C-alpha positions as a Python dict, from the first residue, in 0.01 Angstrom:
ca = {
    (1, 'X'): (0, 0, 0),
    (2, 'X'): (242, 132, 191),
    (3, 'X'): (539, 279, 155),
    (4, 'X'): (792, 40, 180),
    (5, 'X'): (597, -251, -6),
    (6, 'X'): (538, -5, -298),
    (7, 'X'): (893, 100, -288),
    (8, 'X'): (957, -209, -615),
    (9, 'X'): (751, 61, -813),
    (10, 'X'): (941, 349, -726),
    (11, 'X'): (1324, 227, -703),
    (12, 'X'): (1085, 322, -990),
    (13, 'X'): (1081, -23, -1147),
    (14, 'X'): (1455, 105, -1275),
    (15, 'X'): (1584, -253, -1190),
    (16, 'X'): (1391, -431, -1388),
    (17, 'X'): (1313, -189, -1658),
    (18, 'X'): (1494, -422, -1963),
    (19, 'X'): (1476, -61, -2174),
    (20, 'X'): (1742, 83, -1883),
    (21, 'X'): (1992, 0, -1680),
    (22, 'X'): (2267, 201, -1438),
    (23, 'X'): (2530, 393, -1660),
    (24, 'X'): (2246, 444, -1965),
    (25, 'X'): (2264, 725, -2198),
    (26, 'X'): (1981, 975, -2151),
    (27, 'X'): (1989, 1102, -2555),
    (28, 'X'): (1924, 1428, -2438),
    (29, 'X'): (2100, 1557, -2813),
    (30, 'X'): (1854, 1398, -3115),
    (31, 'X'): (1780, 1749, -3180),
    (32, 'X'): (1966, 2114, -3205),
    (33, 'X'): (1960, 2241, -2881),
    (34, 'X'): (1683, 2485, -2827),
    (35, 'X'): (1839, 2871, -2868),
    (36, 'X'): (1630, 3189, -2859),
    (37, 'X'): (1269, 3212, -2814),
    (38, 'X'): (1214, 3386, -3116),
    (39, 'X'): (1358, 3086, -3333),
    (40, 'X'): (1606, 3354, -3471),
    (41, 'X'): (1817, 3538, -3273),
    (42, 'X'): (1840, 3572, -2853),
    (43, 'X'): (1706, 3891, -2740),
    (44, 'X'): (1501, 3951, -3048),
    (45, 'X'): (1103, 4115, -2987),
    (46, 'X'): (824, 3837, -3089),
    (47, 'X'): (536, 3944, -3322),
    (48, 'X'): (254, 3886, -3150),
    (49, 'X'): (119, 3578, -3230),
    (50, 'X'): (425, 3398, -3156),
    (51, 'X'): (480, 3529, -2822),
    (52, 'X'): (98, 3443, -2742),
    (53, 'X'): (294, 3083, -2865),
    (54, 'X'): (622, 3125, -2601),
    (55, 'X'): (302, 3213, -2344),
    (56, 'X'): (80, 2869, -2381),
    (57, 'X'): (405, 2699, -2391),
    (58, 'X'): (567, 2847, -2042),
    (59, 'X'): (188, 2731, -1884),
    (60, 'X'): (187, 2446, -2048),
    (61, 'X'): (479, 2318, -1888),
    (62, 'X'): (291, 2508, -1539),
    (63, 'X'): (24, 2336, -1585),
    (64, 'X'): (250, 2017, -1593),
    (65, 'X'): (409, 2060, -1227),
    (66, 'X'): (80, 2136, -1070),
    (67, 'X'): (-92, 1824, -1214),
    (68, 'X'): (175, 1573, -1085),
    (69, 'X'): (199, 1801, -748),
    (70, 'X'): (-196, 1791, -720),
    (71, 'X'): (-174, 1380, -852),
    (72, 'X'): (-421, 1522, -1098),
    (73, 'X'): (-353, 1254, -1347),
    (74, 'X'): (-618, 1243, -1579),
    (75, 'X'): (-536, 1679, -1619),
    (76, 'X'): (-113, 1550, -1643),
    (77, 'X'): (-281, 1323, -1981),
    (78, 'X'): (-525, 1592, -2122),
    (79, 'X'): (-137, 1788, -2167),
    (80, 'X'): (-6, 1532, -2445),
    (81, 'X'): (-117, 1424, -2779),
    (82, 'X'): (-162, 1061, -2750),
    (83, 'X'): (78, 944, -2919),
    (84, 'X'): (305, 1107, -2742),
    (85, 'X'): (689, 1016, -2515),
    (86, 'X'): (750, 1059, -2168),
    (87, 'X'): (1077, 921, -2034),
    (88, 'X'): (1150, 931, -1698),
    (89, 'X'): (1394, 693, -1682),
    (90, 'X'): (1697, 936, -1538),
    (91, 'X'): (1476, 922, -1194),
    (92, 'X'): (1444, 623, -1202),
    (93, 'X'): (1090, 596, -1382),
    (94, 'X'): (938, 388, -1701),
    (95, 'X'): (869, 536, -2048),
    (96, 'X'): (584, 526, -2271),
    (97, 'X'): (300, 689, -2399),
    (98, 'X'): (91, 916, -2200),
    (99, 'X'): (-142, 691, -2115),
    (100, 'X'): (68, 457, -1979),
    (101, 'X'): (257, 672, -1720),
    (102, 'X'): (-111, 771, -1650),
    (103, 'X'): (-184, 461, -1519),
    (104, 'X'): (158, 392, -1348),
    (105, 'X'): (207, 728, -1182),
    (106, 'X'): (-82, 627, -921),
    (107, 'X'): (145, 367, -733),
    (108, 'X'): (490, 513, -831),
    (109, 'X'): (386, 847, -644),
    (110, 'X'): (173, 656, -322),
    (111, 'X'): (501, 694, -169),
    (112, 'X'): (517, 1052, -122),
    (113, 'X'): (335, 1195, 89),
    (114, 'X'): (433, 1534, -55),
    (115, 'X'): (544, 1692, -392),
    (116, 'X'): (679, 2009, -514),
    (117, 'X'): (762, 2103, -874),
    (118, 'X'): (963, 2429, -918),
    (119, 'X'): (1007, 2472, -1320),
    (120, 'X'): (1242, 2761, -1424),
    (121, 'X'): (1444, 2890, -1700),
    (122, 'X'): (1209, 2779, -1959),
    (123, 'X'): (1396, 2788, -2334),
    (124, 'X'): (1150, 2799, -2661),
    (125, 'X'): (1269, 2716, -3003),
    (126, 'X'): (1018, 2728, -3256),
    (127, 'X'): (1095, 2468, -3549),
    (128, 'X'): (741, 2527, -3769),
    (129, 'X'): (420, 2748, -3757),
    (130, 'X'): (303, 2379, -3520),
    (131, 'X'): (611, 2300, -3380),
    (132, 'X'): (843, 2355, -3100),
    (133, 'X'): (1176, 2244, -2888),
    (134, 'X'): (1194, 2383, -2538),
    (135, 'X'): (1425, 2286, -2211),
    (136, 'X'): (1439, 2462, -1874),
    (137, 'X'): (1586, 2404, -1526),
    (138, 'X'): (1304, 2110, -1302),
    (139, 'X'): (1371, 2131, -927),
    (140, 'X'): (1144, 1866, -732),
    (141, 'X'): (1143, 1872, -383),
    (142, 'X'): (914, 1485, -300),
    (143, 'X'): (885, 1403, 108),
    (144, 'X'): (829, 1046, 227),
    (145, 'X'): (834, 840, 509),
    (146, 'X'): (1147, 552, 419),
    (147, 'X'): (1251, 298, 711),
    (148, 'X'): (1020, 428, 970),
    (149, 'X'): (1245, 782, 944),
    (150, 'X'): (1036, 1101, 756),
    (151, 'X'): (1348, 1253, 471),
    (152, 'X'): (1252, 1468, 130),
    (153, 'X'): (1397, 1344, -231),
    (154, 'X'): (1484, 1626, -376),
    (155, 'X'): (1552, 1574, -828),
    (156, 'X'): (1715, 1839, -1028),
    (157, 'X'): (1765, 1845, -1374),
    (158, 'X'): (1636, 1985, -1753),
    (159, 'X'): (1267, 1897, -1888),
    (160, 'X'): (1368, 1849, -2293),
    (161, 'X'): (1039, 1857, -2436),
    (162, 'X'): (902, 1882, -2834),
    (163, 'X'): (547, 2064, -2799),
    (164, 'X'): (274, 2076, -3086),
    (165, 'X'): (-15, 2298, -3164),
    (166, 'X'): (-322, 2149, -3282),
    (167, 'X'): (-666, 2352, -3311),
    (168, 'X'): (-471, 2639, -3134),
    (169, 'X'): (-372, 2449, -2832),
    (170, 'X'): (-20, 2334, -2657),
    (171, 'X'): (21, 1990, -2616),
    (172, 'X'): (344, 1816, -2526),
    (173, 'X'): (483, 1536, -2751),
    (174, 'X'): (802, 1471, -2608),
    (175, 'X'): (921, 1499, -2243),
    (176, 'X'): (1219, 1345, -2149),
    (177, 'X'): (1412, 1417, -1764),
    (178, 'X'): (1748, 1415, -1741),
    (179, 'X'): (1798, 1414, -1388),
    (180, 'X'): (2125, 1587, -1300),
    (181, 'X'): (2115, 1500, -864),
    (182, 'X'): (1894, 1264, -636),
    (183, 'X'): (1907, 1444, -295),
    (184, 'X'): (1787, 1321, 25),
    (185, 'X'): (1831, 1045, 345),
    (186, 'X'): (1833, 709, 267),
    (187, 'X'): (1552, 672, -1),
    (188, 'X'): (1787, 884, -203),
    (189, 'X'): (2119, 657, -242),
    (190, 'X'): (1848, 386, -299),
    (191, 'X'): (1810, 526, -592),
    (192, 'X'): (2129, 733, -697),
    (193, 'X'): (2190, 341, -701),
    (194, 'X'): (1976, 226, -869),
    (195, 'X'): (2007, 481, -1226),
    (196, 'X'): (2351, 550, -1095),
    (197, 'X'): (2328, 966, -1096),
    (198, 'X'): (2543, 1094, -865),
    (199, 'X'): (2700, 1385, -773),
    (200, 'X'): (3043, 1266, -911),
}
């Protein structure tokens, strides 16, 4: 499938997704805003177990970024609990279970010739012995050929997450991408129009 033929998937189903329309609100306030990584006061030193949990969750976020960049959808799916919820609608994608998203990814991402994720300022709040919430800034640069021209799509926003530890392994139970800016050329303009994501 060439890039032009796949554009119907990569205005990425936003125009035809019955669960998302331009101007929809991405509900990022369904749980308390994350706070200090210790679960108490910002700057407090976590106990050794919590410190290990923080390192593991941060490693999970890095593994996510590289699995997308490497287009390793099998690895990507293992980072989530099977009943997790993933929502990419704010950047023109779909929402669903990890299995549904992993099946959708190959065609949706085939438009892009390159992909590079950066995950920054990751904040984690523990909500129980084996559960946590998190948020992190994302910068995602994607290269593509659109209407015969080479250009980039830069996505800036937040990941809003929930995590659960099962048998000593932290996985996502929820990941919501909240796009703030979509920058680039003609394709970025198409995507901004489809999703209602603008600078102003």
